[in-house]
N, C-alpha and C positions, 0 to 999 in steps of 0.2 A: 261096819261099814259093810253097804251090800257092795255088789261088784259094778251096780251103775253109776255109784256116786265117782268113782273115779275118772267117770268119761267127763264129769264138770269139775275136776278140782283145779283146775288151770287152764287162762284161756285158749282155745281152739289156734291151732296155727296154718296161718294162709298156704295155701301153695298154687304155683302157676299151672296151666295146660301141661298133664303130665300121662304119659301113656300107662296103662295102668295091668300090672299084673295076672296073668291068667291061675287062679290058684285051681280049680279043676273044671271040668264040664266045658261045654263052650256057649258063646254068645248066638239065639238062634236066629237064622238067616232073614228072616223078615222084621227083626228088630231093630230097627233105621231111624235116629232121632235123638233126642235130649232127656234126661230127665234132670230136673231142677228141684232141690228139695230149699228149706226156708227154717232156719231156726236159732234161738242163742246161741252165741259161740264165745262171748265174755261176759261171766257173772261176778267179775271181779276188777276193780280197778284200784290203785295203790292203797292194797290192803284192805279196802272196803266191800265187803260183798252188798250184790243186788237186795231187796226187799222182797222182790219176788220173783219169779221163772221170768215173768211176761217183761220185767226190766230188761234184759238180757240183750248187748246188740246184735243186728242181726247178722249174718253171714250165710253167706248161701253155695251151695254145691251144685254145681252142673256136671252130669256124665255125659257127652256125646260117643254115640254107638255107632261104628263108622265100618268101611267094610276092611277096615286094617285094623279092627278092634275095639277098644274102647280108650278115651282119654278124661281126664278130672280137672275140674277148676275149684278151687275156694277159694272166697274172698267174704271180708265183711264189708258192708254196705256203707259206703264212705256219707253219714249223714252230715249235716253241720254240727249237730251234738257230737256225735262219735270223736269230729277233728277237733274240737272244741276240749275233750275229755282227755283226748289223748295228749294234747299238748299240753295240760295242765296235771295230766296224770291221777285226776281224782274226778268224781263224778261233780257235775255242776247243777245239773235238772230235775226235776220233779219227774214221775214217771208213775206208773198205774200202781206200783207198790213201795213208790219210795220217794220222798220228798227230796227238796234240795238240801245241803249241806247244811250247817249251824241252825240259826234262828229261823223260827217261823215264818217269820216276814221276808228270809229270803227269799221265798215262794210266791211273792205276792208280784203280778206283772209275767211273771216266769212262764215262757210255753213249755207245755208238758214235752219231753225229749221225744222223737218220732224214732222207735226202737227200730223200725222197718226189719221185724223179727217174726215175721206169723206165717206169710206165707207168696206165693208167686203166681204171676198171670203171666203165661208165655203167649206175645202177639206178634202178629207177623215179621214185626222190625223192631221190637224191644221186649227186653223181659223186667216186669212190674215187682218191684219187692214191697210187700201189703204189710200194713198196719193199721188197727179200724180206727185209730185215735186224730190219723190226719191223710196229707196227700200220698200216692204212693211214688216210691223212689222208680226213676228209669233206668235199668243196666243193658251194657251191651249182651245181648243173647250168645257169645262165643267167650268174651273173655273177663265178663264179670265186671266190668266199669263199670263204676255209676255215674251217671250222667245228668243228675242233678232231680227235682223234684218233677211231677209231672203233675198239670191240672187236667188231664184228658180232655182240654178244649173249655168247659164247663162248669169245672169247680171251682165255688167261691172261695176267701177268704174264709177260716174256720170251719169250712165243712169238712168232712170226712169223706172216705172209702174204705167200706169194709173190705176183712181178709179174705171173704168167702164169695167169692161172686158167681155165681152160675151161667153156664155157656149150655146154651141150645144152638150145635153144632147143623142141626138141619134147617134151622132157619137164620145162621150167622149173627144170632142178637147174644149180646151179654148184659144178664141183668144184677145189679147189685144197690146196696145200701148205705147209710152212714147217720151217726147221730150227733146233730147241733147241740151243744149245752150253751143256751144264752137266759134270757129271762123265762123265754119257755125253752122245753124241749122237744126237738124236732126228728122225727123220721123224714129223713130224705131219700127218696127212689131214685134210680138211675137206669136207665137202659140206653147202651149202646151198639157200637157198629162191631163187626168184627176184628177192625182194629184197634179197640178199645174206646174210640171219640165217642161221648156223650152224646146221644142225640135225643132224651127227652129225660125231664125232670118231672117230679111231684113231691109234695113236702106233707106229711101229714104229723100233727101236733101229740105229742104224748104226754100221758097225765101225770108222769114221773119220769127222772133220771132212773133207769133200770140197767141191766145188762143186757146188751142184745150183740151175740157175737155173733151168730147164723141164721140164715134162714132156708126156705125149700120153693124148690120152683117147681110146682104140679099141675102140667097141662098149660089149662090157661091162666093159673095164678099163682101169684107170691104170697109164700103163708109165712107169720111169724107169732111166737108165741115167745110173749113178753112173761118173764121170770117174778115171781112176787118177792121183786126186791125192790128196795127203794133206797137210794143216795141220797143224803143232805149235800146238795148243790154249795151253800155256802162255807160248808166246814172243808171242802174241799178247795176252793177258791181262795180262802183265808189262810190256807197250809197248814189247817189242824189236824185235817187227818188227809192220806193217800185216797184215792180211788178205792182202792182195794179194802180200804181199813172203812172206808164210808158207808161200804152198800152192807143193810142189812137185811136179811132174810126176813121177811114180814109174810108167813103162809096164809093167813088171814085176808091177805090180798087176792089169792088165789091167782092163776094164769092166762093171761088174757091173749086170747087168739085173733090178729087182723089178719084177713084174706082181702089182697088186693088182685085186682084184672090186670093181665100183665101189659094188655096192648094200650089202655089208658093209662094207668097206674095208679086208678083210682078206687078207694074204698069199696068193697062188695059186701062186707059183712064184721062183725066183732061177736064177741062173747067172752064169759068169763068160767074157766072150769076150776076143777082140781089142782092142788099146787105141786108144782113139778119146779127143777131146773134141767136144763139142757146146754150142752155148748155147742154140738154138731146134729147135723142132720146126714142122713144117709141118702135119702130120695124121695119123692113125691108124683102119686101118679092121680088122675082120674077112673074110678073103674066103671065097670059096667053101668053100674046103677046113676052114674053122675055124680059121686060122693068122692072125697077125697081119701086117699090111701098114703101115709106121710110114716116113715119110720127115721127114728132119731135115738140117739143114746140119754137115756133118760136117770136123772139122779131125784132121789127124794128129798133131797135138802141143800145147800151150797157149801158142805164141808169140802169139797174139790177144791174150793178155792185154797181154803187151809193148807191142803193137800200140797198145793201147787207152790206156797208159800215156802214150804219146808225143803223143796227140792234141792235150792242152790245152796243148803245148807250140808246138804250130804245124809242126812237123819230127816228119815219121816216118821211120823207117829197118827197120824189122822186116817182113820177110815172113811173112805169116798167110793163107792161103789155105783159104776154105771152100767145100765142093763140095755141091750138092745130091747128096742119097743117098738108097736106099732099103733097107730090111731086111726080110726074111721070121720070123718068131720063131713057133714052136711056143708058144701061152700055157699049156699045163699042164707044160710043161718051161723056161720060156724060154731055150729052144736056139736058137740062130741057125740058121735052112734056108738063108738065101740071102743078100747083100749084094750092090748094086749101086752104082756113082757114076749119076748120072743127067746131071750136066754138069760140065763140067770148068771152068767159067767161075766164078773167085771172085764168092763171092755170100753171101748171109744176108737175115734179116728175113723169113722165109717165112710166107705167112699163104694160108688157104681162106674160102671162102664160109660165113658163119657161120652157116647153115644146116646146113651138111654138116659141122660137126666131130664126131670121132668116127665117121662112115658114109663109106661109097666116095664118091670125088671125082675128078675128073677135072682141072681146074686149080689149080695153085699159084703164086699171086703172090708174086713177091720183089724184092728190089734188087740190083744184080749189079755189079761192076766195069766201067768201060770197057774192051772188050777188048784196045785199044792201050795200052792206059794201064801206069804204072809202079806195080803195087799194091803197094809198099812206101810210098809219096809219095802216094798215093791212097784217101780214102775210097770206101766203096760210094754208089754215087748214082743207076744207072739204073735206073725201071721196067722189070719182067719176069715174063712168062709162062710157065710151062712145062704143057702139054700132054701128060698122063701118057698118054692114047691114042695118039697120035704121036710123041712123043719130041721133040717141035719147040719151040726155046726161042725166044718174041719178046719183041725188046727195044725198047723205046721209047728213041730216040737223043735225049737232050736237048742243047741246043746246048752247046758248049765252055764250061767253069767253070761248070757247072750241076749243079747234086748234089736230086738226089731224096729226101727220105724215104723210111721202111717205106710200101708201098703200102696203101692201106685199101679192103677191098673191101665196095661196097653193090648189094646186090639189087635189081633193076628190080620185082620182083614178078611177072614171068612168069614165072622159072624160076630155081632156087636157084644156076645158075651162068652168067646172063647179068645186064650190069648196068653198073655203072661201077668205076674205081677213083681215089680221089682220093688226091693226091702233094703234099707239101709241098715245095716247089723252093725253094730259095736259089740266084739268079743272083748270081756272084761277079762277070762282068762293071760289075754296076751296082750291087752290093752293096743287094742288096734280096730280100725272099721273096713269094714266089706261093704261091698254091693253085690248083692244075690237077686238071680230070675229064677222065678218060679213059674211053671205050668199051673197056669191059672184054675185049672179042673183037678189037678192033682196035688195038693197042697200036702196032702200028707207024704210025700214021697220027697227024697232029695231033690235039692236046686240044681235046675240045668245046669247053671253055669256061677260062679263063684271068682269075684275080685276083687284083689287087694288096693284099698285107698292109700295116699303116700303117710296120711297122718291121721289122729282120730277125729272122728266127726261127733261132737256130743247128739245128741237126742235131739230130734229135730221135730217141728209143729208139721206142717203141712209142704205137700210137691204138688209138681204137675209134669206130667210128658207133653212133647211137641215132637209131631212126626218129621221127620227131614222135610219133606214135600210143603211142608206150612211155614218155612220159611221164608223171608225176601232173599234173594242174593244179591249179594253185595261184591 
């Protein structure tokens, strides 16, 4: 068993706000605000394991940086499903990779459990715990108390709100999407104001049920890559197969590119190109020629889903390689002009400076596999930075048996791309977790600061940063 697996052996332990012990260095003077991260904290209940990593119950970590150091809180999102299953001490609901227990007809008419486990969106007066199959859950920004579901003023029953909203800080706009499964499969587009309230919607009919996890904001466009995956809705609804198992890789379908105009949310163009799969986009922009430049992590197939299914067991064996890639597209025709692999090193979880979302940028931060590791049996865990001007990939080589989460970039206020990277690290050498702060321009050096967390934080999916000044005073 690899060291990372120890972090998942037992359900994570919550803790109330606790002052963090400084292990080394010092917190940068300009770093004031809160880091929030979300991921599956519980992967078993009543001696039953989840069917897929995506089925784990969401637990949110908050790390607050202030003048007197840093404090942290870790709490499970108290969804209705979590509370019912806690009382019963067993799983009761279907989810992405598992059905309800007992006979298949137990799934009939049962809502899929909202796991609230994928990402977070920090708004002025609340934190949203996001899960792409339903409504977001509203949490208190300081205590992480769960305050219930939030329809953001305009979400209707059965509509969903994905875990990858895009924030345009310069215009105070938030874009997101959701997929509704009914007689038809609908892609719902949302525009929200800076408080998170939806102010505009549009719906586009999809030709099949596929897997849309993320999209990209590029200048005046919203861009989706629909992978060549087709799921049988009937098998899912009847409980014969889980969402995960019902999704079939069909490369002959090709990847469908959909481009929408951000102001109207109307379709501009679409095309079909060669096949690939992606979970995540780094960023996009419109170049000087008026074409789209988009960077994402590209997989040649859908084996990544099987790898993620194996993670809760602690023993993985599937080879799934994601590579940082760029693609140039004519937005008026959606035709691909050029594609390029930027790095062959297996990676995922790309992020950029929040100030440059949808704009030209230079640095993509991401997490990569250790170059000499057996990636069939290891999870991604080294913070890295790809410089698009030089083509150089800089890696922070953590100690052996240490695994970093998705890096979160925080601007220092001097320029959009100078600042710090905050990484939550699981240390498998002593079964503990830390918060490490790096100079984003010098990742190859030791962290500027290392803080001890009160208990183990399992590898999480996504996070965000909120400046102290962005919160509403209470």
